[in-house]
C-alpha positions as CSV (number, residue, x, y, z in Angstrom):
1,X,114.2,78.4,78.0
2,X,112.2,78.3,81.3
3,X,113.4,78.6,84.9
4,X,112.4,79.7,88.4
5,X,113.9,82.4,90.5
6,X,113.3,82.2,94.3
7,X,112.6,85.7,95.6
8,X,110.0,87.6,97.4
9,X,108.9,91.3,97.4
10,X,111.7,92.5,95.1
11,X,111.0,89.7,92.6
12,X,109.3,91.7,89.9
13,X,112.1,94.2,89.5
14,X,114.7,91.4,89.6
15,X,112.7,89.4,87.2
16,X,112.5,92.3,84.7
17,X,116.3,92.7,84.9
18,X,116.9,89.0,84.2
19,X,114.5,89.0,81.2
20,X,115.9,92.3,79.9
21,X,119.4,90.9,80.0
22,X,118.3,87.8,78.1
23,X,116.3,89.7,75.5
24,X,119.3,91.9,74.6
25,X,120.8,88.9,73.0
26,X,117.6,87.8,71.3
27,X,116.6,90.5,68.8
28,X,112.9,89.9,68.1
29,X,112.7,87.7,71.2
30,X,109.7,87.4,73.5
31,X,109.4,86.5,77.1
32,X,106.8,85.9,79.8
33,X,107.5,86.9,83.4
34,X,105.3,85.1,85.9
35,X,105.4,86.3,89.5
36,X,103.2,85.4,92.4
37,X,103.0,84.2,96.0
38,X,100.6,82.3,98.2
39,X,101.8,84.1,101.3
40,X,98.7,83.1,103.3
41,X,99.9,79.4,103.2
42,X,103.0,80.4,105.2
43,X,101.4,82.7,107.8
44,X,100.1,81.8,111.2
45,X,96.6,83.2,111.7
46,X,97.6,83.7,115.3
47,X,100.4,86.1,114.4
48,X,99.2,89.7,114.5
49,X,102.5,90.9,113.0
50,X,101.8,89.1,109.7
51,X,98.3,87.8,109.3
52,X,96.6,91.2,108.8
53,X,99.1,92.3,106.1
54,X,99.3,89.6,103.4
55,X,97.1,88.3,100.6
56,X,97.7,86.1,97.5
57,X,98.2,87.2,93.9
58,X,99.8,86.2,90.7
59,X,100.6,88.2,87.5
60,X,101.8,87.6,84.0
61,X,103.8,90.2,82.0
62,X,104.6,89.7,78.3
63,X,107.7,91.4,77.0
64,X,109.6,91.7,73.7
65,X,112.8,93.3,72.6
66,X,112.6,96.9,71.3
67,X,115.3,99.3,70.2
68,X,112.9,102.2,70.8
69,X,112.4,101.9,74.6
70,X,114.8,102.1,77.5
71,X,114.9,100.1,80.8
72,X,117.6,100.6,83.5
73,X,118.1,98.9,86.9
74,X,119.8,99.4,90.2
75,X,119.8,96.1,92.2
76,X,121.2,95.6,95.7
77,X,121.4,92.8,98.4
78,X,122.6,92.6,101.9
79,X,122.5,89.2,103.7
80,X,123.4,90.4,107.1
81,X,119.7,90.8,108.1
82,X,118.5,87.7,106.4
83,X,116.4,86.6,109.3
84,X,114.3,89.8,109.4
85,X,111.9,88.1,107.0
86,X,112.3,84.3,107.0
87,X,110.6,80.9,107.4
88,X,113.0,79.1,109.7
89,X,112.4,75.5,108.8
90,X,111.6,73.6,105.7
91,X,114.7,74.0,103.6
92,X,117.9,72.0,103.5
93,X,119.6,73.8,106.4
94,X,116.7,73.3,108.8
95,X,114.7,70.2,107.8
96,X,111.1,69.7,108.9
97,X,110.9,67.9,112.2
98,X,108.2,67.4,114.9
99,X,109.5,70.6,116.6
100,X,108.8,72.6,113.4
101,X,105.1,72.3,114.0
102,X,105.1,73.5,117.6
103,X,103.4,76.8,118.2
104,X,105.6,79.3,120.1
105,X,104.4,82.5,121.7
106,X,106.9,85.3,121.2
107,X,104.8,88.1,122.7
108,X,101.1,88.9,123.1
109,X,99.2,88.2,119.9
110,X,102.2,86.6,118.1
111,X,102.0,82.8,118.0
112,X,103.7,80.9,115.2
113,X,105.7,77.7,114.4
114,X,109.0,77.5,112.6
115,X,107.1,76.7,109.4
116,X,105.4,80.1,109.4
117,X,106.8,83.4,108.2
118,X,108.6,85.6,110.7
119,X,108.5,89.3,110.0
120,X,110.4,91.9,112.1
121,X,108.3,94.9,111.2
122,X,110.4,97.6,112.9
123,X,113.6,96.4,111.3
124,X,112.0,96.2,107.8
125,X,110.6,99.7,108.3
126,X,114.1,101.0,109.1
127,X,115.6,99.1,106.2
128,X,113.1,100.7,103.8
129,X,113.7,104.2,105.1
130,X,117.4,103.7,104.9
131,X,117.8,102.1,101.5
132,X,114.9,102.8,99.1
133,X,115.4,106.5,98.4
134,X,119.2,106.2,97.9
135,X,118.7,103.3,95.5
136,X,116.3,105.2,93.4
137,X,118.2,108.4,93.4
138,X,121.4,106.7,92.4
139,X,119.7,105.1,89.4
140,X,118.2,108.4,88.3
141,X,121.4,110.3,88.8
142,X,123.6,107.7,87.0
143,X,121.2,107.8,84.0
144,X,120.7,111.6,84.2
145,X,117.0,111.2,84.5
146,X,115.1,114.1,86.2
147,X,112.8,113.0,89.0
148,X,110.2,115.4,87.7
149,X,110.0,113.5,84.4
150,X,108.8,110.3,86.1
151,X,105.0,110.0,85.7
152,X,104.5,107.4,88.4
153,X,106.6,105.8,91.2
154,X,105.2,102.3,91.8
155,X,106.5,100.8,95.0
156,X,106.1,97.3,96.4
157,X,103.0,97.5,98.5
158,X,104.4,96.7,102.0
159,X,102.3,98.9,104.3
160,X,101.0,102.4,104.1
161,X,103.1,104.0,106.9
162,X,106.3,102.7,105.3
163,X,105.3,103.9,101.8
164,X,104.2,107.3,102.9
165,X,107.4,107.8,104.9
166,X,109.4,106.9,101.7
167,X,107.2,109.2,99.6
168,X,107.7,112.1,101.9
169,X,111.4,111.5,102.2
170,X,111.7,111.6,98.4
171,X,109.4,114.7,98.2
172,X,107.1,113.0,95.7
173,X,103.6,114.2,95.0
174,X,100.8,111.9,96.3
175,X,99.2,111.6,92.8
176,X,102.5,110.2,91.5
177,X,102.6,107.3,94.0
178,X,99.6,104.9,93.5
179,X,98.6,102.4,96.2
180,X,96.7,99.1,95.7
181,X,97.3,98.0,99.3
182,X,94.0,99.5,100.3
183,X,92.2,96.7,98.5
184,X,94.7,93.9,98.4
185,X,97.2,94.3,101.2
186,X,100.8,93.0,100.7
187,X,100.8,90.6,97.8
188,X,104.6,90.0,97.8
189,X,106.3,90.0,94.4
190,X,103.0,90.5,92.6
191,X,102.3,93.9,94.3
192,X,104.0,96.1,91.7
193,X,102.2,94.6,88.6
194,X,99.0,94.4,90.6
195,X,99.2,98.1,91.3
196,X,99.8,98.8,87.6
197,X,96.8,96.8,86.5
198,X,94.4,98.2,89.1
199,X,95.5,101.8,89.5
200,X,97.1,102.7,86.2
201,X,95.3,100.5,83.7
202,X,93.8,103.3,81.5
203,X,96.9,105.4,81.6
204,X,99.0,102.4,80.5
205,X,96.6,101.6,77.7
206,X,96.3,105.1,76.3
207,X,99.6,107.0,77.1
208,X,103.3,106.9,76.9
209,X,104.6,106.7,80.5
210,X,107.9,107.0,82.3
211,X,107.8,104.7,85.3
212,X,110.0,104.0,88.3
213,X,109.4,100.7,89.9
214,X,110.8,99.8,93.4
215,X,110.8,96.4,95.1
216,X,112.3,95.5,98.5
217,X,112.1,92.7,101.1
218,X,113.3,89.2,101.7
219,X,117.1,88.6,101.5
220,X,117.4,91.5,102.3
221,X,117.1,92.6,98.7
222,X,115.9,95.7,97.0
223,X,116.0,97.3,93.5
224,X,114.6,99.9,91.2
225,X,113.8,100.0,87.5
226,X,113.2,102.9,85.2
227,X,111.2,102.0,82.1
228,X,109.1,103.5,79.3
229,X,105.8,102.2,78.2
230,X,103.6,103.2,75.3
231,X,99.9,102.2,74.9
232,X,100.5,98.7,76.2
233,X,97.9,95.9,76.5
234,X,96.7,95.9,80.1
235,X,93.9,93.5,80.9
236,X,91.5,93.9,83.7
237,X,92.1,92.2,87.1
238,X,90.7,88.7,87.6
239,X,89.6,88.0,91.1
240,X,88.9,84.5,92.4
């Protein structure tokens, strides 16, 4: 079977949950999770609220069913703030028209059309501070997993201020929270696996790790995953 799932920055965690559910019914089954986004195609270069933040990336994760490893999820969605991250035109609700291409100035340094991504940074920041820590803590508490047993917490690479605020709120040691955004910025749904490949490659190749993954964004949607890895194949990054 093969199918697409439309989702943004929480897409990797949601994708793992979908594949995990399918593989529970396919003993010996294998799956390929492909996530990626070409965010720069949907961003106005005249919009200072989005243009400096995003870059493009794609990842491939191979998975297979195992009785010896655990993976747990806590997934949440709230549609009330759907327009905090949105491309207004181009779908069935708002078809493309001549007006869709018109540049509008919202404030100094923010010019975009309705075919470009709109991002309300302050609302997303508040959303992240409000929801991420409780989501992760609930997952760990429900599964009776001690936070101290997690080797690394790998977050969607939104921006440094947001991630540092969440890290400090959760009282996590800096060495347990790797960041790839210094080199790649926000790569949407690919940011979590990109961080794994670039920041934790040698550890993933050589050690058994307990990981907590957290994705959040468009929808609004957010979710966390606890999983165990043991000496997995982790190729080097390919840059184009």
